VEXMARBA-32537 format. One record per atom (N, C-alpha, C): x, y, z; residue number from 1; atom name. Coordinates in Angstrom, 3 decimals. Layout:
BEGIN
BABA        px        py        pz    n  atom
BABA         X         Y         Z  NUM    CA
...
END
This chain:
BEGIN
BABA        px        py        pz    n  atom
BABA   -73.947   -11.585   -37.418    1     N
BABA   -75.094   -11.730   -36.552    1    CA
BABA   -75.824   -13.039   -36.825    1     C
BABA   -75.959   -13.357   -38.124    2     N
BABA   -76.660   -14.577   -38.497    2    CA
BABA   -75.898   -15.814   -38.024    2     C
BABA   -74.571   -15.769   -38.070    3     N
BABA   -73.771   -16.916   -37.648    3    CA
BABA   -73.874   -17.129   -36.136    3     C
BABA   -74.001   -16.039   -35.367    4     N
BABA   -74.176   -16.171   -33.921    4    CA
BABA   -75.511   -16.838   -33.601    4     C
BABA   -76.542   -16.451   -34.323    5     N
BABA   -77.857   -17.047   -34.127    5    CA
BABA   -77.825   -18.532   -34.484    5     C
BABA   -77.169   -18.859   -35.560    6     N
BABA   -77.042   -20.261   -35.972    6    CA
BABA   -76.285   -21.054   -34.908    6     C
BABA   -75.207   -20.476   -34.391    7     N
BABA   -74.419   -21.142   -33.353    7    CA
BABA   -75.245   -21.334   -32.082    7     C
BABA   -76.026   -20.319   -31.724    8     N
BABA   -76.879   -20.408   -30.538    8    CA
BABA   -77.943   -21.500   -30.705    8     C
BABA   -78.546   -21.554   -31.879    9     N
BABA   -79.544   -22.599   -32.152    9    CA
BABA   -78.916   -23.982   -32.061    9     C
BABA   -77.710   -24.123   -32.562   10     N
BABA   -77.018   -25.414   -32.507   10    CA
BABA   -76.728   -25.815   -31.061   10     C
BABA   -76.292   -24.855   -30.253   11     N
BABA   -76.029   -25.143   -28.836   11    CA
BABA   -77.312   -25.518   -28.108   11     C
BABA   -78.414   -24.828   -28.419   12     N
BABA   -79.707   -25.148   -27.793   12    CA
BABA   -80.142   -26.556   -28.165   12     C
BABA   -79.982   -26.922   -29.420   13     N
BABA   -80.355   -28.263   -29.859   13    CA
BABA   -79.465   -29.312   -29.192   13     C
BABA   -78.196   -29.007   -29.054   14     N
BABA   -77.273   -29.929   -28.386   14    CA
BABA   -77.696   -30.115   -26.926   14     C
BABA   -78.091   -29.038   -26.265   15     N
BABA   -78.549   -29.125   -24.873   15    CA
BABA   -79.804   -29.994   -24.778   15     C
BABA   -80.726   -29.840   -25.735   16     N
BABA   -81.963   -30.629   -25.719   16    CA
BABA   -81.698   -32.126   -25.855   16     C
BABA   -80.559   -32.479   -26.387   17     N
BABA   -80.221   -33.890   -26.559   17    CA
BABA   -79.521   -34.480   -25.326   17     C
BABA   -79.213   -33.653   -24.342   18     N
BABA   -78.459   -34.135   -23.182   18    CA
BABA   -79.359   -34.859   -22.177   18     C
BABA   -78.734   -35.740   -21.430   19     N
BABA   -79.430   -36.477   -20.375   19    CA
BABA   -80.029   -35.516   -19.348   19     C
BABA   -79.246   -34.533   -18.915   20     N
BABA   -79.707   -33.605   -17.878   20    CA
BABA   -80.956   -32.843   -18.323   20     C
BABA   -80.979   -32.405   -19.567   21     N
BABA   -82.125   -31.663   -20.097   21    CA
BABA   -83.371   -32.545   -20.098   21     C
BABA   -83.222   -33.763   -20.571   22     N
BABA   -84.370   -34.675   -20.649   22    CA
BABA   -84.852   -35.083   -19.268   22     C
BABA   -83.932   -35.332   -18.351   23     N
BABA   -84.320   -35.706   -16.989   23    CA
BABA   -85.065   -34.555   -16.315   23     C
BABA   -84.566   -33.353   -16.485   24     N
BABA   -85.233   -32.187   -15.893   24    CA
BABA   -86.615   -31.984   -16.513   24     C
BABA   -86.725   -32.187   -17.812   25     N
BABA   -88.018   -32.061   -18.480   25    CA
BABA   -89.039   -33.055   -17.944   25     C
BABA   -88.619   -34.300   -17.733   26     N
BABA   -89.517   -35.317   -17.180   26    CA
BABA   -89.949   -34.942   -15.760   26     C
BABA   -89.021   -34.426   -14.978   27     N
BABA   -89.339   -34.002   -13.615   27    CA
BABA   -90.337   -32.847   -13.620   27     C
BABA   -90.130   -31.899   -14.503   28     N
BABA   -91.040   -30.751   -14.602   28    CA
BABA   -92.429   -31.201   -15.029   28     C
BABA   -92.511   -32.084   -16.012   29     N
BABA   -93.827   -32.569   -16.460   29    CA
BABA   -94.556   -33.293   -15.333   29     C
BABA   -93.830   -34.140   -14.599   30     N
BABA   -94.456   -34.848   -13.482   30    CA
BABA   -94.938   -33.857   -12.422   30     C
BABA   -94.122   -32.874   -12.109   31     N
BABA   -94.489   -31.883   -11.094   31    CA
BABA   -95.688   -31.059   -11.542   31     C
BABA   -95.735   -30.671   -12.809   32     N
BABA   -96.901   -29.946   -13.326   32    CA
BABA   -98.157   -30.794   -13.193   32     C
BABA   -98.033   -32.066   -13.543   33     N
BABA   -99.174   -32.968   -13.419   33    CA
BABA   -99.597   -33.122   -11.960   33     C
BABA   -98.631   -33.192   -11.068   34     N
BABA   -98.909   -33.292    -9.634   34    CA
BABA   -99.681   -32.075    -9.138   34     C
BABA   -99.224   -30.892    -9.492   35     N
BABA   -99.893   -29.661    -9.065   35    CA
BABA  -101.324   -29.618    -9.579   35     C
BABA  -101.513   -29.961   -10.829   36     N
BABA  -102.850   -29.951   -11.415   36    CA
BABA  -103.761   -30.951   -10.705   36     C
BABA  -103.239   -32.149   -10.437   37     N
BABA  -104.036   -33.165    -9.737   37    CA
BABA  -104.364   -32.717    -8.319   37     C
BABA  -103.413   -32.084    -7.633   38     N
BABA  -103.675   -31.572    -6.279   38    CA
BABA  -104.770   -30.516    -6.308   38     C
BABA  -104.712   -29.635    -7.297   39     N
BABA  -105.734   -28.599    -7.420   39    CA
BABA  -107.103   -29.207    -7.701   39     C
BABA  -107.151   -30.160    -8.619   40     N
BABA  -108.445   -30.721    -9.012   40    CA
BABA  -109.087   -31.533    -7.892   40     C
BABA  -108.268   -32.044    -6.975   41     N
BABA  -108.804   -32.808    -5.849   41    CA
BABA  -108.813   -31.992    -4.553   41     C
BABA  -108.402   -30.720    -4.642   42     N
BABA  -108.329   -29.826    -3.473   42    CA
BABA  -107.495   -30.447    -2.348   42     C
BABA  -106.412   -31.106    -2.714   43     N
BABA  -105.543   -31.763    -1.754   43    CA
BABA  -104.372   -30.850    -1.416   43     C
BABA  -104.166   -30.602    -0.142   44     N
BABA  -103.054   -29.760     0.298   44    CA
BABA  -101.782   -30.590     0.359   44     C
BABA  -100.672   -29.922     0.489   45     N
BABA   -99.405   -30.649     0.582   45    CA
BABA   -99.347   -31.470     1.869   45     C
BABA   -99.941   -30.953     2.957   46     N
BABA   -99.977   -31.720     4.217   46    CA
BABA  -100.801   -32.994     4.062   46     C
BABA  -101.944   -32.872     3.408   47     N
BABA  -102.796   -34.042     3.200   47    CA
BABA  -102.099   -35.062     2.305   47     C
BABA  -101.432   -34.585     1.260   48     N
BABA  -100.698   -35.498     0.382   48    CA
BABA   -99.571   -36.170     1.153   48     C
BABA   -98.864   -35.411     1.963   49     N
BABA   -97.779   -35.973     2.769   49    CA
BABA   -98.305   -37.080     3.680   49     C
BABA   -99.446   -36.836     4.325   50     N
BABA  -100.055   -37.865     5.180   50    CA
BABA  -100.370   -39.125     4.390   50     C
BABA  -100.908   -38.936     3.191   51     N
BABA  -101.309   -40.088     2.375   51    CA
BABA  -100.119   -40.936     1.921   51     C
BABA   -98.967   -40.312     1.721   52     N
BABA   -97.807   -41.094     1.254   52    CA
BABA   -96.805   -41.374     2.368   52     C
BABA   -97.132   -40.954     3.576   53     N
BABA   -96.254   -41.234     4.711   53    CA
BABA   -94.970   -40.431     4.718   53     C
BABA   -95.074   -39.165     4.321   54     N
BABA   -93.890   -38.304     4.339   54    CA
BABA   -94.240   -36.991     5.041   54     C
BABA   -93.338   -36.049     4.957   55     N
BABA   -93.566   -34.751     5.593   55    CA
BABA   -94.028   -33.719     4.575   55     C
BABA   -94.738   -32.680     5.031   56     N
BABA   -95.089   -31.590     4.116   56    CA
BABA   -93.849   -30.940     3.492   56     C
BABA   -92.746   -30.940     4.227   57     N
BABA   -91.501   -30.361     3.699   57    CA
BABA   -91.034   -31.138     2.467   57     C
BABA   -91.198   -32.454     2.479   58     N
BABA   -90.813   -33.269     1.321   58    CA
BABA   -91.681   -32.920     0.117   58     C
BABA   -92.973   -32.736     0.340   59     N
BABA   -93.879   -32.367    -0.747   59    CA
BABA   -93.484   -31.002    -1.296   59     C
BABA   -93.133   -30.071    -0.428   60     N
BABA   -92.682   -28.755    -0.874   60    CA
BABA   -91.428   -28.881    -1.725   60     C
BABA   -90.489   -29.735    -1.324   61     N
BABA   -89.275   -29.963    -2.121   61    CA
BABA   -89.635   -30.478    -3.506   61     C
BABA   -90.597   -31.394    -3.567   62     N
BABA   -91.041   -31.926    -4.859   62    CA
BABA   -91.604   -30.794    -5.704   62     C
BABA   -92.496   -29.998    -5.122   63     N
BABA   -93.160   -28.929    -5.866   63    CA
BABA   -92.189   -27.851    -6.331   63     C
BABA   -91.102   -27.682    -5.621   64     N
BABA   -90.095   -26.694    -6.012   64    CA
BABA   -89.031   -27.285    -6.937   64     C
BABA   -89.129   -28.588    -7.221   65     N
BABA   -88.154   -29.222    -8.097   65    CA
BABA   -86.831   -29.489    -7.430   65     C
BABA   -86.847   -29.661    -6.125   66     N
BABA   -85.603   -29.840    -5.379   66    CA
BABA   -85.364   -31.283    -4.955   66     C
BABA   -85.991   -32.229    -5.607   67     N
BABA   -85.779   -33.626    -5.257   67    CA
BABA   -85.740   -34.480    -6.516   67     C
BABA   -85.106   -35.614    -6.406   68     N
BABA   -85.035   -36.563    -7.505   68    CA
BABA   -86.017   -37.687    -7.185   68     C
BABA   -86.993   -37.899    -8.037   69     N
BABA   -88.027   -38.895    -7.786   69    CA
BABA   -87.493   -40.312    -7.971   69     C
BABA   -88.042   -41.214    -7.170   70     N
BABA   -87.872   -42.632    -7.454   70    CA
BABA   -89.201   -43.105    -8.032   70     C
BABA   -89.178   -44.209    -8.727   71     N
BABA   -90.434   -44.762    -9.237   71    CA
BABA   -91.379   -45.061    -8.075   71     C
BABA   -90.832   -45.542    -6.982   72     N
BABA   -91.652   -45.845    -5.816   72    CA
BABA   -92.389   -44.606    -5.321   72     C
BABA   -91.678   -43.476    -5.201   73     N
BABA   -92.324   -42.257    -4.714   73    CA
BABA   -93.349   -41.737    -5.720   73     C
BABA   -93.062   -41.880    -7.009   74     N
BABA   -94.017   -41.434    -8.029   74    CA
BABA   -95.295   -42.263    -7.983   74     C
BABA   -95.158   -43.573    -7.778   75     N
BABA   -96.337   -44.438    -7.684   75    CA
BABA   -97.126   -44.117    -6.417   75     C
BABA   -96.438   -43.883    -5.304   76     N
BABA   -97.129   -43.506    -4.063   76    CA
BABA   -97.944   -42.230    -4.269   76     C
BABA   -97.343   -41.262    -4.913   77     N
BABA   -98.031   -39.996    -5.169   77    CA
BABA   -99.227   -40.218    -6.081   77     C
BABA   -99.045   -40.974    -7.147   78     N
BABA  -100.148   -41.258    -8.069   78    CA
BABA  -101.289   -41.972    -7.339   78     C
BABA  -100.960   -42.954    -6.523   79     N
BABA  -101.985   -43.671    -5.769   79    CA
BABA  -102.729   -42.739    -4.810   79     C
BABA  -101.985   -41.862    -4.144   80     N
BABA  -102.604   -40.933    -3.198   80    CA
BABA  -103.575   -39.988    -3.902   80     C
BABA  -103.322   -39.715    -5.168   81     N
BABA  -104.185   -38.819    -5.946   81    CA
BABA  -105.206   -39.592    -6.786   81     C
BABA  -105.277   -40.893    -6.532   82     N
BABA  -106.193   -41.757    -7.275   82    CA
BABA  -105.922   -41.676    -8.781   82     C
BABA  -104.654   -41.729    -9.130   83     N
BABA  -104.205   -41.655   -10.514   83    CA
BABA  -103.365   -42.886   -10.840   83     C
BABA  -103.211   -43.138   -12.107   84     N
BABA  -102.361   -44.214   -12.597   84    CA
BABA  -101.087   -43.591   -13.155   84     C
BABA   -99.954   -44.071   -12.711   85     N
BABA   -98.686   -43.614   -13.274   85    CA
BABA   -98.336   -44.528   -14.431   85     C
BABA   -98.192   -43.957   -15.601   86     N
BABA   -97.814   -44.713   -16.786   86    CA
BABA   -96.590   -44.063   -17.383   86     C
BABA   -95.575   -44.855   -17.587   87     N
BABA   -94.337   -44.360   -18.181   87    CA
BABA   -94.131   -45.123   -19.479   87     C
BABA   -93.818   -44.397   -20.539   88     N
BABA   -93.600   -45.060   -21.821   88    CA
BABA   -92.358   -44.520   -22.495   88     C
BABA   -91.811   -45.319   -23.379   89     N
BABA   -90.647   -44.914   -24.159   89    CA
BABA   -91.118   -44.574   -25.562   89     C
BABA   -90.629   -43.460   -26.073   90     N
BABA   -90.985   -43.028   -27.418   90    CA
BABA   -89.714   -42.826   -28.228   90     C
BABA   -89.794   -43.050   -29.519   91     N
BABA   -88.625   -42.774   -30.363   91    CA
BABA   -88.229   -41.300   -30.254   91     C
BABA   -86.954   -41.016   -30.332   92     N
BABA   -86.482   -39.639   -30.226   92    CA
BABA   -87.097   -38.729   -31.264   92     C
BABA   -87.292   -39.202   -32.475   93     N
BABA   -87.882   -38.364   -33.518   93    CA
BABA   -89.245   -37.858   -33.080   93     C
BABA   -90.016   -38.682   -32.363   94     N
BABA   -91.331   -38.280   -31.864   94    CA
BABA   -91.176   -37.185   -30.822   94     C
BABA   -90.205   -37.333   -29.940   95     N
BABA   -90.000   -36.332   -28.889   95    CA
BABA   -89.562   -35.000   -29.469   95     C
BABA   -88.624   -35.032   -30.391   96     N
BABA   -88.103   -33.796   -30.961   96    CA
BABA   -89.172   -33.077   -31.768   96     C
BABA   -89.978   -33.821   -32.508   97     N
BABA   -90.978   -33.184   -33.358   97    CA
BABA   -92.211   -32.731   -32.591   97     C
BABA   -92.351   -33.157   -31.357   98     N
BABA   -93.559   -32.792   -30.605   98    CA
BABA   -93.210   -32.111   -29.290   98     C
BABA   -92.264   -31.163   -29.332   99     N
BABA   -91.833   -30.469   -28.122   99    CA
BABA   -92.987   -29.878   -27.328   99     C
BABA   -94.006   -29.361   -27.994  100     N
BABA   -95.050   -28.651   -27.281  100    CA
BABA   -96.200   -29.543   -26.825  100     C
BABA   -96.162   -30.828   -27.142  101     N
BABA   -97.253   -31.698   -26.734  101    CA
BABA   -96.837   -32.553   -25.554  101     C
BABA   -97.785   -32.908   -24.684  102     N
BABA   -97.438   -33.746   -23.532  102    CA
BABA   -96.901   -35.090   -24.008  102     C
BABA   -95.819   -35.545   -23.385  103     N
BABA   -95.235   -36.825   -23.752  103    CA
BABA   -95.453   -37.845   -22.651  103     C
BABA   -96.085   -37.446   -21.592  104     N
BABA   -96.317   -38.325   -20.471  104    CA
BABA   -97.755   -38.793   -20.492  104     C
BABA   -97.966   -40.022   -20.110  105     N
BABA   -99.329   -40.525   -20.005  105    CA
BABA  -100.028   -39.925   -18.801  105     C
BABA   -99.274   -39.346   -17.878  106     N
BABA   -99.850   -38.718   -16.700  106    CA
BABA  -100.085   -37.259   -17.055  106     C
BABA  -101.234   -36.953   -17.616  107     N
BABA  -101.496   -35.610   -18.113  107    CA
BABA  -102.727   -35.018   -17.446  107     C
BABA  -102.502   -34.222   -16.447  108     N
BABA  -103.589   -33.572   -15.725  108    CA
BABA  -103.362   -32.074   -15.671  108     C
BABA  -102.494   -31.570   -16.519  109     N
BABA  -102.091   -30.178   -16.378  109    CA
BABA  -103.069   -29.216   -17.022  109     C
BABA  -103.099   -28.037   -16.441  110     N
BABA  -103.937   -26.981   -16.991  110    CA
BABA  -103.115   -25.730   -17.249  110     C
BABA  -101.795   -25.868   -17.180  111     N
BABA  -100.851   -24.783   -17.450  111    CA
BABA  -100.988   -23.619   -16.470  111     C
BABA  -101.658   -23.831   -15.349  112     N
BABA  -101.788   -22.773   -14.344  112    CA
BABA  -100.476   -22.652   -13.585  112     C
BABA  -100.124   -21.440   -13.167  113     N
BABA   -98.897   -21.281   -12.397  113    CA
BABA   -99.026   -21.947   -11.035  113     C
BABA   -97.911   -22.279   -10.435  114     N
BABA   -97.894   -22.890    -9.123  114    CA
BABA   -98.472   -21.898    -8.122  114     C
BABA   -99.560   -22.273    -7.495  115     N
BABA  -100.233   -21.334    -6.599  115    CA
BABA   -99.688   -21.443    -5.187  115     C
BABA   -99.813   -20.360    -4.451  116     N
BABA   -99.358   -20.369    -3.068  116    CA
BABA  -100.219   -21.287    -2.226  116     C
BABA  -101.467   -21.526    -2.627  117     N
BABA  -102.319   -22.412    -1.835  117    CA
BABA  -101.795   -23.837    -1.863  117     C
BABA  -101.200   -24.260    -2.961  118     N
BABA  -100.634   -25.598    -3.029  118    CA
BABA   -99.364   -25.658    -2.191  118     C
BABA   -98.535   -24.630    -2.276  119     N
BABA   -97.290   -24.619    -1.523  119    CA
BABA   -97.486   -24.371    -0.038  119     C
BABA   -98.474   -23.589     0.342  120     N
BABA   -98.625   -23.166     1.725  120    CA
BABA   -99.801   -23.779     2.467  120     C
BABA  -100.501   -24.703     1.853  121     N
BABA  -101.652   -25.356     2.463  121    CA
BABA  -102.776   -24.400     2.810  121     C
BABA  -102.842   -23.254     2.170  122     N
BABA  -103.947   -22.336     2.408  122    CA
BABA  -105.139   -22.803     1.584  122     C
BABA  -106.343   -22.684     2.121  123     N
BABA  -107.518   -23.109     1.343  123    CA
BABA  -107.638   -22.282     0.067  123     C
BABA  -108.141   -22.926    -0.972  124     N
BABA  -108.358   -22.228    -2.233  124    CA
BABA  -109.556   -21.330    -2.116  124     C
BABA  -109.492   -20.192    -2.821  125     N
BABA  -110.639   -19.266    -2.826  125    CA
BABA  -111.695   -19.728    -3.783  125     C
END
C-alpha cells in the first residue's frame, strides 16, 4: 500500500513538471483573476465583450477555460478592466515551494466560485 502511494506521489510530481500542467495552471489563474475583476467592477460578459471588440460567446469560452489566450487578448482584457497585465518568470524552485500562493502579478481573486451572474449576464443580487 505504501509503495502505491509513493508511486502515485511520484506520478503527481511528474505531472506538475509538465508543460501542459503549467500552461493549464496559468490559464486557470488568469481566468480566476478575470472573474474576480469582473465581479469587483460589476462588469457582465456582454459589457466586457463590447469593450474588447468580441462576442459574449468568446468571453463565455474564456470563463469556461475553452480557449487559448494570446498576449494580445490578455492585454485587451486587462485594459478593459482597468488593470495592468504583468507577466514574470520565476525560478522553478520558487514555483514548486509556493504551490498555494499566487504566482501571477495579476491577483484580484477572492476564491469565490464562478457565479452564474458572470456567465449569464444576470445582475448581481
